[in-house]
C-alpha positions as CSV (number, residue, x, y, z in Angstrom):
1,M,-66.1,10.4,72.3
2,S,-66.8,10.0,68.6
3,V,-67.4,6.7,66.7
4,L,-63.9,7.1,65.2
5,K,-62.3,6.8,68.6
6,D,-64.7,4.0,69.6
7,L,-63.8,2.0,66.5
8,G,-60.0,2.6,66.9
9,V,-59.7,4.4,63.6
10,P,-56.0,5.3,63.0
11,A,-55.3,9.0,63.5
12,F,-52.6,10.4,61.2
13,K,-51.1,13.8,61.8
14,A,-49.0,14.4,58.7
15,G,-47.7,18.0,58.7
16,G,-48.4,18.3,62.5
17,M,-51.6,18.8,64.4
18,P,-52.4,22.5,64.8
19,A,-54.0,24.0,67.9
20,I,-57.2,25.7,66.8
21,D,-59.1,28.2,68.9
22,L,-62.7,28.5,67.5
23,K,-63.0,32.1,68.7
24,N,-60.2,33.1,66.3
25,Y,-60.9,30.5,63.6
26,F,-61.6,31.5,60.0
27,L,-62.0,29.5,56.8
28,S,-60.4,31.5,54.0
29,V,-61.5,31.1,50.4
30,G,-59.5,32.6,47.6
31,G,-57.6,32.0,44.4
32,L,-59.6,32.2,41.1
33,V,-62.7,33.7,42.7
34,K,-64.5,37.0,42.1
35,E,-64.3,37.9,45.8
36,E,-62.2,36.4,48.6
37,K,-64.2,35.2,51.6
38,H,-63.4,34.5,55.3
39,F,-66.0,32.5,57.2
40,S,-65.9,32.5,61.0
41,W,-66.8,29.4,63.0
42,A,-70.2,31.0,63.9
43,E,-70.9,31.5,60.1
44,I,-69.9,28.0,59.3
45,S,-72.0,26.6,62.1
46,A,-75.1,28.6,60.8
47,M,-74.9,27.2,57.3
48,P,-77.5,24.5,56.3
49,R,-76.1,21.1,57.3
50,S,-76.5,17.7,55.9
51,R,-75.7,14.1,57.0
52,V,-74.0,11.8,54.6
53,N,-73.4,8.1,55.1
54,C,-70.2,7.2,53.3
55,R,-66.8,5.6,53.7
56,L,-63.4,7.3,54.3
57,T,-60.8,4.9,52.7
58,S,-57.1,5.2,53.5
59,V,-54.4,4.3,51.1
60,S,-52.7,2.7,54.1
61,G,-55.2,-0.2,54.0
62,W,-58.3,0.6,56.0
63,S,-61.8,2.0,55.5
64,V,-64.5,3.2,57.9
65,R,-68.2,4.0,57.2
66,A,-69.9,6.7,59.3
67,D,-72.6,9.3,59.2
68,W,-70.6,12.5,58.5
69,E,-72.2,15.8,59.2
70,G,-71.4,19.2,57.7
71,I,-71.9,21.4,54.7
72,P,-72.2,19.6,51.3
73,W,-69.5,20.9,48.9
74,N,-72.0,21.6,46.2
75,D,-74.0,23.8,48.6
76,F,-70.8,25.6,49.8
77,L,-69.9,26.4,46.2
78,R,-73.1,28.5,45.9
79,L,-71.6,31.0,48.3
80,I,-68.5,31.5,46.1
81,L,-68.3,33.0,42.7
82,V,-65.7,30.8,41.1
83,E,-64.0,31.8,37.8
84,S,-64.5,29.4,34.9
85,K,-60.8,28.5,34.5
86,A,-60.6,27.1,38.1
87,N,-60.3,23.3,37.4
88,Y,-58.7,22.3,40.8
89,V,-59.0,23.2,44.4
90,R,-56.2,23.4,46.9
91,F,-57.1,22.6,50.5
92,T,-54.7,23.6,53.3
93,S,-54.7,22.9,57.0
94,A,-54.3,25.5,59.7
95,G,-50.7,26.5,60.0
96,G,-50.0,25.4,56.5
97,G,-48.4,22.1,57.4
98,Y,-50.6,20.1,55.1
99,S,-52.1,20.7,51.7
100,T,-53.6,18.6,48.9
101,T,-55.2,19.5,45.5
102,V,-58.4,17.9,44.2
103,S,-59.9,18.3,40.7
104,S,-63.2,20.1,40.5
105,K,-64.7,17.1,38.7
106,D,-63.9,14.8,41.6
107,L,-65.5,17.3,44.0
108,E,-68.9,17.0,42.2
109,N,-69.6,13.8,44.1
110,P,-72.8,14.7,46.1
111,R,-71.3,13.1,49.2
112,V,-68.3,15.4,49.4
113,L,-68.6,17.4,52.7
114,L,-66.9,20.1,54.7
115,A,-67.4,18.0,57.8
116,Y,-67.5,18.9,61.5
117,G,-69.5,16.0,62.9
118,V,-69.6,12.3,62.8
119,N,-72.4,10.1,64.1
120,G,-73.8,12.9,66.2
121,S,-70.5,14.0,67.8
122,S,-68.0,16.7,66.9
123,I,-64.9,15.5,65.0
124,E,-62.1,15.4,67.5
125,A,-58.9,17.3,66.8
126,E,-56.8,14.1,66.1
127,Y,-59.3,13.2,63.3
128,G,-59.2,16.7,61.7
129,G,-61.6,18.7,63.8
130,P,-63.0,21.2,64.0
131,L,-63.4,21.1,60.2
132,R,-62.1,18.7,57.6
133,M,-63.0,17.6,54.1
134,V,-64.6,14.2,53.5
135,V,-64.0,13.2,49.8
136,P,-65.3,9.5,49.8
137,N,-64.4,8.9,46.1
138,L,-60.7,9.5,46.7
139,W,-58.1,8.1,49.0
140,G,-58.2,9.7,52.5
141,Y,-55.2,11.9,52.0
142,K,-57.3,14.0,49.8
143,S,-59.7,14.7,52.7
144,C,-57.7,17.6,54.2
145,K,-57.9,17.8,58.0
146,W,-57.9,21.0,60.1
147,L,-59.2,22.9,57.1
148,S,-58.4,26.6,57.1
149,E,-57.9,27.6,53.5
150,I,-59.5,26.8,50.2
151,E,-58.0,28.1,46.9
152,F,-59.4,27.7,43.5
153,I,-56.6,27.2,40.9
154,D,-56.2,26.4,37.2
155,Q,-53.8,23.4,37.3
156,E,-53.1,20.3,39.2
157,E,-50.4,20.6,42.0
158,G,-48.7,18.4,44.4
159,G,-49.3,18.3,48.2
160,Y,-47.9,16.9,51.4
161,W,-48.3,13.2,50.3
162,E,-48.2,13.8,46.6
163,D,-44.8,15.3,46.8
164,R,-43.7,12.2,48.7
165,G,-44.8,9.9,45.9
166,Y,-48.5,9.4,46.3
167,S,-50.7,9.7,43.2
168,R,-51.8,13.3,42.4
169,S,-55.3,12.1,41.4
170,G,-55.9,10.2,44.6
171,L,-58.2,7.7,42.8
172,I,-59.0,4.6,45.0
173,E,-57.4,1.6,43.4
174,P,-58.7,-2.0,43.3
175,G,-57.3,-4.2,46.1
176,F,-58.2,-5.1,49.7
177,T,-59.0,-2.9,52.7
178,L,-59.7,-3.6,56.4
179,D,-63.3,-2.6,57.1
180,I,-62.8,-1.1,60.5
181,N,-66.6,-1.3,61.2
182,T,-66.6,-5.1,61.0
183,K,-62.9,-5.8,61.5
184,T,-62.9,-7.8,58.3
185,R,-60.6,-7.6,55.2
186,R,-62.7,-7.0,52.1
187,P,-61.9,-6.7,48.4
188,I,-62.6,-3.3,46.8
189,K,-63.1,-2.8,43.1
190,G,-61.7,0.7,42.8
191,G,-63.4,4.1,43.1
192,E,-65.6,5.0,45.9
193,V,-66.2,2.0,48.2
194,V,-70.0,1.5,48.2
195,E,-70.3,-2.2,48.2
196,F,-70.2,-2.6,52.0
């Protein structure tokens, strides 16, 4: 059981939770790239991994700090020849039920990960496993769960929650959040939550 379950982190399944068989899983990368790529789970698992301590902060009013494990976005980019006009990246979950678009600038944060582990355990399916994005500088709906497709595009688009009224930028706004680690309500100043 992961720390997410232990702490009682809410598990949202917007767009439905797909059933993923790792034997048949591929992460597809396309759009404005020189060459499309398809990475098997074995190839993903063999990539150099990192551990990043950061917060995932939900627009619904909670935040959790954990040691996320996976492939840093900036390292992953070295495997892809991206065209210069690609200013945004669309992330889509397996089965296509969920998508979101993030600006390339926001993805430059060194703590952005393609994550498959948390505090030494695999990320459970209800929390986006086997592979999800962790984008700590944006609201959690930008951290696509059940990641199966990455597309580099030239303009901002909507997504599952954005088309239902959420901000397209996903920038974390000032206010209050429930710190799930300590079960206390804390003020946040906006942007990535680093103060606690």
